[in-house]
C-alpha positions in Angstrom: 156.5 9.8 73.5 155.3 10.7 77.1 154.9 14.2 76.1 152.4 13.3 73.5 150.9 10.9 75.9 150.5 13.7 78.3 148.9 16.3 75.8 146.4 13.5 74.8 145.7 12.8 78.4 145.0 16.5 78.9 142.8 17.0 76.2 140.6 14.0 77.0 140.3 15.0 80.7 139.3 18.4 79.5 136.4 17.0 77.4 134.9 15.0 80.1 135.2 17.6 82.6 133.1 20.1 80.3 130.6 17.1 79.7 130.0 16.4 83.2 129.8 20.4 84.2 127.5 20.9 81.4 125.4 17.8 82.9 125.5 19.0 86.2 124.5 22.7 85.3 128.0 24.0 86.6 130.9 25.7 85.3 133.7 23.2 84.4 136.7 23.4 86.2 139.8 23.9 84.3 142.4 20.8 84.7 145.6 21.4 86.1 147.9 22.9 83.3 150.4 20.2 82.0 154.1 20.5 83.1 156.2 21.7 80.0 158.2 18.6 78.3 161.4 20.7 78.9 161.2 20.4 82.7 162.5 17.4 84.4 159.9 16.1 87.2 161.4 15.2 90.8 159.5 12.4 91.2 158.3 9.7 88.6 154.7 10.9 87.3 151.8 8.5 87.4 151.0 7.2 84.1 148.1 9.0 82.6 144.7 7.2 81.9 144.0 6.8 78.4 140.4 6.7 78.0 140.5 5.8 74.3 141.8 2.6 75.0 139.1 1.5 77.5 135.9 -0.1 76.5 133.1 2.3 77.4 129.6 0.6 78.3 126.7 1.6 76.1 124.8 4.5 77.9 121.3 4.6 78.7 119.0 7.6 78.9 118.3 9.0 82.1 114.5 10.1 81.8 114.5 11.8 84.9 117.2 14.3 83.8 116.6 16.3 81.0 120.0 17.5 80.4 121.3 13.8 80.8 118.6 12.9 78.3 120.1 15.5 75.6 123.6 14.2 76.0 122.5 11.0 75.6 120.7 12.0 72.2 123.9 13.8 71.2 125.9 10.8 71.8 124.1 8.7 69.2 125.2 8.7 65.9 123.2 10.5 63.4 122.8 10.9 59.6 123.0 14.4 57.8 119.6 16.0 57.7 118.1 16.6 54.5 117.6 20.0 53.0 114.2 21.5 54.2 111.5 21.5 51.8 111.0 24.9 49.8 107.5 24.3 48.2 105.7 27.4 48.7 101.7 27.8 49.2 99.9 28.1 45.8 102.9 27.5 43.5 103.5 24.2 41.9 107.1 23.1 41.8 106.7 21.3 38.1 105.3 24.5 36.4 107.8 27.3 35.7 107.7 30.1 33.4 111.1 31.5 32.3 111.0 35.3 31.9 113.5 37.9 30.5 113.2 41.3 31.7 111.9 42.4 28.2 109.4 40.1 28.2 108.2 40.7 31.5 107.9 44.4 30.4 106.1 43.7 27.0 103.7 41.5 28.9 102.9 44.1 31.6 102.3 46.6 28.8 100.0 44.1 27.3 98.1 43.0 30.4 98.5 45.3 33.2 95.5 46.8 34.4 97.0 50.3 35.1 98.0 50.5 31.6 94.3 49.6 30.4 93.1 52.3 32.5 95.6 54.9 31.3 94.9 53.7 27.5 91.0 54.0 28.2 91.7 57.4 29.3 93.1 58.4 26.2 90.4 56.8 24.0 87.8 58.7 26.4 89.2 62.0 25.8 89.1 61.3 21.9 85.6 60.4 22.2 85.1 63.7 23.9 87.0 65.8 21.4 84.7 63.9 18.8 81.5 64.8 20.5 82.6 68.4 20.4 83.4 68.6 16.7 79.9 67.4 16.3 78.5 71.0 16.5 79.9 71.7 13.1 77.9 68.6 11.6 75.1 69.8 9.4 71.8 69.2 10.9 68.8 68.4 8.8 65.1 69.2 10.2 61.6 68.9 8.9 58.5 70.1 10.6 55.3 68.5 8.9 52.1 70.3 10.0 48.5 70.4 9.1 46.3 73.5 10.4 42.5 73.5 9.9 40.7 76.6 10.8 37.1 77.7 10.5 36.3 81.7 10.6 32.8 83.1 10.5 32.3 85.6 7.8 32.0 89.2 9.0 31.3 91.3 5.7 30.3 90.9 2.1 34.1 90.7 1.3 34.8 87.5 3.4 34.0 85.2 0.5 31.7 82.9 2.6 29.4 82.8 5.6 31.4 80.4 7.3 35.1 80.4 6.0 36.9 77.4 6.0 40.7 76.8 5.3 43.0 73.9 5.3 46.8 74.1 5.2 49.2 71.3 5.0 53.1 72.5 5.7 56.5 70.7 5.0 59.4 72.7 5.9 62.7 70.8 5.6 66.0 72.8 6.4 69.6 72.2 6.7 72.0 74.4 9.2 75.5 74.2 9.7 78.1 76.3 11.5 81.4 77.3 10.2 84.6 76.1 12.1 86.3 79.3 11.0 84.9 82.6 11.6 82.1 81.6 13.7 79.3 82.0 10.9 76.5 80.1 10.4 74.0 79.0 7.3 70.6 77.8 7.2 68.9 76.5 4.0 65.2 76.3 3.9 62.8 74.9 1.8 59.0 75.7 2.6 56.3 74.0 1.3 52.5 74.5 1.9 49.2 73.5 0.1 46.1 75.5 0.9 42.5 74.7 0.3 39.4 77.2 1.3 35.8 77.7 0.4 36.6 81.3 -0.3 34.5 82.2 -3.7 37.0 85.2 -4.0 39.8 82.8 -4.2 41.3 82.1 -7.9 43.4 79.3 -6.9 41.9 76.6 -5.0 43.8 74.3 -4.1 47.1 76.4 -4.2 50.7 75.5 -3.3 53.3 77.6 -2.4 56.9 76.8 -2.1 59.9 79.0 -0.6 63.6 78.3 -1.1 66.2 80.5 0.6 69.5 81.0 2.7 70.2 82.8 5.5 73.8 83.6 6.7 74.9 85.0 9.8 78.6 86.3 10.4 79.9 88.0 13.3 82.2 90.8 13.2 83.7 91.3 16.6 82.6 88.8 19.4 82.8 85.2 18.4 84.8 85.9 15.3 88.1 84.7 16.3 87.0 82.4 18.9 83.7 81.4 20.4 82.4 79.0 23.0 82.4 75.8 20.7 85.8 76.2 19.2 87.3 77.2 22.8 85.8 73.7 23.9 87.4 71.9 20.6 90.8 73.7 21.2 90.8 72.9 25.1 89.8 69.1 24.4 92.5 69.0 22.1 95.2 70.0 24.5 93.3 67.7 27.1 93.8 64.9 24.8 97.6 65.6 24.4 97.8 65.9 28.2 96.2 62.4 28.6 98.5 61.1 26.1 101.4 62.6 28.2 99.7 61.1 31.4 99.8 57.6 29.4 103.2 57.9 28.9 103.9 58.5 32.4 102.0 55.8 33.5 103.9 53.5 31.1 107.1 54.5 32.6 105.9 54.1 35.9 104.6 50.4 35.2 108.2 49.8 33.5 110.0 50.9 36.2 107.7 49.1 39.0 108.5 46.0 36.8 112.3 46.4 36.6 112.3 46.5 40.2 110.3 43.6 41.0 112.3 41.9 38.5 115.5 42.5 40.2 113.8 41.8 43.5 113.0 38.6 42.3 116.4 37.9 40.9 118.0 39.0 44.2 115.6 36.8 46.4 116.2 33.6 44.2 119.8 34.3 44.2 119.7 34.7 47.9 117.9 31.6 48.4 120.5 29.9 46.5 123.4 31.3 48.6 121.3 30.2 51.7 121.2 26.7 50.2 125.0 26.8 49.7 125.6 27.9 53.1 123.2 25.5 54.7 125.1 22.7 52.6 128.3 23.7 54.1 126.7 23.4 57.5 125.7 20.1 56.5 129.1 18.8 55.2 130.6 20.2 58.5 127.8 18.0 60.4 129.1 15.1 58.5 132.7 15.7 59.2 131.5 16.2 62.9 130.0 12.8 63.0 133.0 11.4 61.5 135.4 12.9 64.1 132.9 11.7 66.9 132.9 8.4 65.5 136.6 8.0 65.4 136.9 9.2 69.1 138.7 12.4 68.1 135.8 14.8 68.8 133.4 15.1 71.7 129.8 14.4 71.3 129.0 18.0 72.4 130.4 19.5 69.3 127.1 18.0 68.0 125.0 20.7 69.8 127.2 23.3 68.2 126.8 22.0 64.6 123.0 21.5 65.5 122.3 25.1 66.5 124.2 26.3 63.2 122.1 24.0 61.0 119.1 25.2 62.7 120.1 29.0 62.1 120.6 28.6 58.6 117.8 26.5 58.0 115.4 29.2 59.3 117.5 31.9 57.1 116.8 29.6 54.2 113.1 29.4 55.0 112.7 33.3 55.3 114.5 33.6 52.1 112.2 31.2 50.7 109.5 33.6 51.9 111.1 36.5 50.2 111.0 34.5 46.9 107.1 34.3 47.4 106.7 38.0 48.1 108.9 39.3 45.2 107.3 36.6 42.9 103.7 37.9 43.8 104.8 41.6 43.3 106.0 40.6 39.6 103.0 38.7 38.7 100.5 41.5 40.1 102.2 43.6 37.5 102.1 41.1 34.7 98.8 39.2 35.0 95.4 41.0 34.4 92.9 38.3 35.5 93.3 37.3 39.3 92.1 33.6 38.2 94.8 33.4 35.7 96.6 30.0 35.7 100.2 31.7 35.9 99.4 32.5 39.4 100.6 28.9 40.4 103.7 29.0 38.3 107.2 29.5 39.3 108.5 32.8 37.7 112.4 32.1 36.7 114.1 35.1 35.8 116.8 34.6 33.2 118.8 37.8 32.7 121.6 38.7 35.3 122.1 42.1 36.8 124.2 44.5 34.7 126.9 46.6 36.0 129.0 49.5 34.4 131.7 51.0 35.9 131.1 54.3 34.2 129.9 57.2 36.4 126.7 58.9 35.5 126.9 62.1 33.8 124.6 64.6 35.8 124.1 67.4 33.3 123.3 64.9 30.5 120.5 63.4 32.8 119.2 67.0 33.7 118.9 68.0 30.2 116.6 64.5 29.2 114.5 65.0 32.3 113.8 68.8 31.2 112.9 67.6 27.6 111.2 64.4 28.3 109.4 64.4 31.6 105.9 64.2 31.0 104.9 66.3 34.3 106.7 69.2 32.8 104.7 68.6 29.3 101.7 68.5 31.1 102.2 72.0 32.6 103.2 73.4 29.2 100.1 72.1 27.9 98.0 73.6 30.7 99.5 76.8 30.1 98.1 76.3 26.6 94.6 75.8 27.7 95.2 79.1 29.9 96.1 80.7 26.9 93.2 79.8 24.9 91.0 80.8 28.0 92.8 84.5 27.8 91.9 84.7 24.2 88.2 83.6 24.8 87.3 85.8 27.7 89.1 88.5 26.2 86.9 88.3 23.0 84.0 88.1 25.2 84.4 91.6 26.5 83.8 92.8 22.6 80.5 94.2 21.7 78.6 92.1 19.6 78.0 93.1 15.9 76.7 90.3 13.5 75.5 90.7 9.8 72.2 88.8 9.0 71.4 88.2 5.4 68.4 86.3 3.6 68.2 85.5 0.2 65.1 83.6 -0.8 62.6 83.1 -3.8 59.1 81.8 -3.8 57.0 79.8 -6.4 53.0 79.7 -6.3 50.5 77.8 -8.3 47.2 76.1 -8.2 44.1 75.3 -9.7 41.7 77.9 -11.3 38.2 78.3 -9.3 35.1 78.8 -12.0 32.0 80.3 -10.4 28.7 79.5 -12.0 26.3 82.2 -13.0 23.3 82.8 -10.6 20.1 85.0 -11.2 17.6 86.0 -8.7 15.5 88.3 -11.2 15.7 89.9 -14.4 15.4 88.4 -17.9 18.8 87.1 -18.1 19.1 83.4 -18.6 21.0 80.9 -16.4 24.1 80.0 -18.2 27.6 78.5 -17.2 30.8 80.8 -16.4 28.2 83.7 -15.9 28.3 85.7 -12.6 25.5 88.2 -11.6 26.8 91.7 -10.8 24.0 92.0 -7.9 23.1 88.8 -6.1 22.2 87.2 -2.7 19.9 87.8 -0.2 18.1 91.2 0.3 18.3 90.8 3.9 21.9 90.2 4.1 23.3 91.9 1.0 22.7 96.0 0.8 23.1 95.8 -3.3 20.3 92.9 -3.4 17.9 94.9 -0.9 18.6 98.3 -3.1 17.8 96.1 -6.3 14.7 94.5 -4.6 13.3 98.0 -3.7 14.2 99.3 -7.3 11.9 96.5 -8.7 9.1 96.9 -6.4 8.9 100.6 -7.6 9.0 99.7 -11.4 6.4 96.9 -10.5 4.0 99.6 -9.2 4.5 101.8 -12.2 3.9 98.7 -14.5 7.6 98.5 -15.5 9.7 95.4 -16.2 11.8 94.6 -13.4 15.5 95.8 -13.8 18.0 93.3 -15.4 21.1 92.8 -13.6 24.2 92.5 -16.0 26.3 89.5 -15.8 29.9 89.0 -16.0 31.5 86.2 -17.7 34.3 84.1 -15.7 37.1 83.7 -17.7 40.0 82.3 -16.0 42.7 82.8 -18.6 41.9 86.4 -18.4 42.2 86.9 -14.3 44.7 83.9 -13.6 48.2 84.1 -15.4 49.2 81.1 -17.1 52.3 80.6 -15.0 50.5 80.1 -12.0 47.9 77.5 -13.2 49.2 74.0 -12.2 49.9 71.8 -9.5 53.0 71.6 -7.0 55.4 70.7 -9.9 54.4 74.2 -11.5 55.0 75.8 -7.8 58.5 74.0 -8.0 59.3 75.4 -11.5 58.2 79.1 -10.6 60.8 79.0 -7.6 63.8 79.0 -10.0 62.3 81.9 -12.3 63.2 84.2 -9.4 59.9 86.3 -10.0 59.1 86.2 -6.5 62.2 87.0 -4.5 63.2 88.4 -1.1 66.8 90.0 -0.3 67.2 91.1 3.3 70.6 92.4 4.8 70.8 93.6 8.4 73.1 93.8 11.4 72.7 93.0 14.8 74.5 95.4 17.4 74.7 94.5 21.1 76.9 96.9 23.6 77.0 95.6 27.2 77.1 98.5 29.5 79.4 96.7 32.1 79.8 93.1 30.8 81.1 92.2 34.4 80.9 88.4 33.7 83.4 88.2 30.9 85.9 90.8 32.6 85.7 88.6 35.9 86.4 85.5 33.9 89.3 87.3 32.0 90.9 88.5 35.4 90.5 84.8 36.8 92.4 83.4 33.7 95.1 85.8 34.4 95.3 84.7 37.8 95.7 81.0 36.8 98.4 82.0 34.3 100.7 83.2 37.4 99.4 80.2 39.4 100.8 78.1 36.7 103.9 79.9 36.2 104.8 79.1 40.0 103.4 75.7 39.6 105.9 75.0 36.6 109.1 76.2 38.9 107.9 74.2 41.6 107.7 71.2 39.3 111.0 71.9 37.7 112.6 72.2 41.0 111.3 68.6 42.0 112.5 67.0 38.7 115.9 68.6 39.5 115.9 66.9 42.9 114.4 63.6 41.7 117.4 63.4 39.1 120.1 64.3 41.2 119.0 62.0 43.8 118.4 59.3 41.3 122.0 59.9 39.8 123.4 59.8 43.4 122.0 56.4 43.9 123.4 55.1 40.9 126.8 56.3 41.7 126.5 55.3 45.4 125.4 51.7 44.2 128.1 51.5 41.6 130.6 52.0 44.3 128.9 49.7 46.6 129.3 46.8 44.1 132.9 47.7 43.8 133.3 47.3 47.4 131.1 44.4 47.9 133.1 42.6 45.4 136.4 43.2 47.2 134.8 42.3 50.2 133.2 39.0 48.9 136.7 38.0 47.4 138.5 38.5 50.6 135.8 36.4 52.5 136.4 33.6 50.2 140.1 33.7 50.7 139.4 33.8 54.5 137.1 31.0 54.4 139.6 28.8 52.6 142.6 29.6 54.7 140.2 28.9 57.7 139.3 25.6 56.3 142.9 24.5 55.9 143.5 25.8 59.4 140.6 23.6 60.8 141.7 20.3 58.9 145.0 20.7 60.3 143.7 21.2 64.1 144.9 24.8 64.3 141.1 26.3 64.1 137.9 25.6 65.6 134.4 25.0 64.3 133.2 28.0 65.8 135.6 30.1 63.8 135.1 28.2 60.4 131.2 29.0 61.2 132.1 32.7 61.4 134.1 32.6 58.1 131.1 30.5 56.3 128.6 33.2 57.4 131.0 36.1 56.7 131.2 34.6 53.1 127.2 34.2 52.7 126.9 37.7 54.0 129.6 39.1 51.6 127.9 37.5 48.8 124.3 38.6 49.6 125.7 42.3 49.8 127.4 41.9 46.5 124.2 40.6 45.1 122.3 43.5 47.0 124.5 46.1 45.6 124.3 44.8 42.1 120.4 44.3 42.5 120.3 48.2 44.1 122.4 49.4 41.2 120.0 47.9 38.4 117.0 49.3 40.5 118.7 52.6 40.8 119.2 52.8 36.9 115.7 51.9 36.5 114.7 54.9 38.9 117.1 57.2 36.8 115.5 56.1 33.7 112.1 57.1 35.0 113.5 60.5 36.6 114.7 61.4 33.1 111.9 59.6 31.2 114.2 57.8 29.0 112.7 54.4 30.2 111.0 53.9 26.9 114.1 54.3 25.1 116.3 52.2 27.1 113.9 49.4 26.7 113.2 49.8 23.0 109.6 50.7 23.7 107.8 53.0 21.1 104.7 54.7 22.2 102.8 56.1 19.0 102.7 60.0 19.2 99.4 61.1 19.1 98.5 62.9 16.0 95.5 65.3 15.9 93.4 64.2 12.9 
């Protein structure tokens, strides 16, 4: 019994000395070691003081001494502090949005701005291709024109002293290029109406229509490929490249969503882990308060538990901040509008990190990457563009030999002209449809002058003036019946093919040097060599990315297994330390260490699981199997 009392007295005096030394700012003096119970003292020991049975007066704070004031505060009984507020700026605690990884990916594909930009790139490439194809659309053209001319008469055969002529022309035409062979045809239909005051014109007004086809066909240059077909073929490849770029962008966005999703999962679970660790400290706080209240613990123990509480609370607040950062990163990928109401919602991921203990097959991953990587497909398409350029520039070095042929038919019709008979002398009478053989002003017409001189001589000799013979104007005798009529008669005359024109010719051009085409051909060959080198570089980059990603997956897999063992061991150690502490064989400091070690082990396991899933996402991106792994189908672009 005396041995027990001696030990209790020793512990009480040690605590009192430590508290006094801390208050005075000095190191505590170790108490004298108690005499082992097995030795017999030579003198009777003085009965030890038992402070637990003495009534202690209520302490009062000493304002002049901060250290004593702190000790006074620590000596007062306290309630267990509540958990800190985990509210985040701009996020409502009452509004939550449950989200699976699959739903997050599909929402990102529907609303992500980068996906929208890539989708618009494909649509724009389609419009450019359609615009290039427009060169083969038929073109209809028409050129209405009126021509009025006045020409002075210069001789007797001009038909009038001032010749006037009005021509109205309407010439519709249709032209079209061939998508094969480089040829072109032009269908023309020329129509004109002409009216004049020329007295020698038999048809006034007259109508003339010409209908024909002109065909141009290259034989060497521009036959297999020309500038228009080159642009269309290249744009088709560009459209496929934009499709490959769209797939790459989709894969990158999905990988980013996966990484952001798992980062948010880790941040939330880390926050829960910190809360659990803080709750352990709060429970220790409650037990410590109970020990101090029962007199078996010193008030100074409250300082240690208060330090640990503050440290864990600070870690919890940092974990809450990490949740906000991870959540905002995920929202940036999911939300299109910066004013969307979902920005104030809490995202609650419902999927758990997956784990597969099976190692990654590197050779299968490399094979999939070589087959699926959009970057390699884009380079292959770029080589197709270079092959088109080589074909075009090689064709441009050839001479030009084009066949040009025209087949046309004409139709003419009009109203006949009836000239009235005119007499300047003689015995003839005036009649209709009569035309004098010699008429006109003797001062202007030589025939009329000779006739007038002859009549004067006959008059001096007493003879009658010479009778000028007349001609009867008979239109039916001078103008064919098929030419008499209006515009309809002219159209009918076109299809009789009585008036036709057939023309066949060859256009030949031989460039002496043709340095432009030769230089462009040489440049295309140089680009072909560059593309070959770029393909090798890109293949090496893909090889390195796949190997690194596979190694990251394998490392993360091993980390998960190792962290799982560490966490299980930490749980056993904490359970054992807690039992030792309950029976008084351990200290609060060691218990805190075990609790922190368990919290860190759980975080390490959680981080390893998260890194494993992120590494899987990176490997899927490196091998371009992200779409298949997430059951997402992107329609293959089919050339219309």
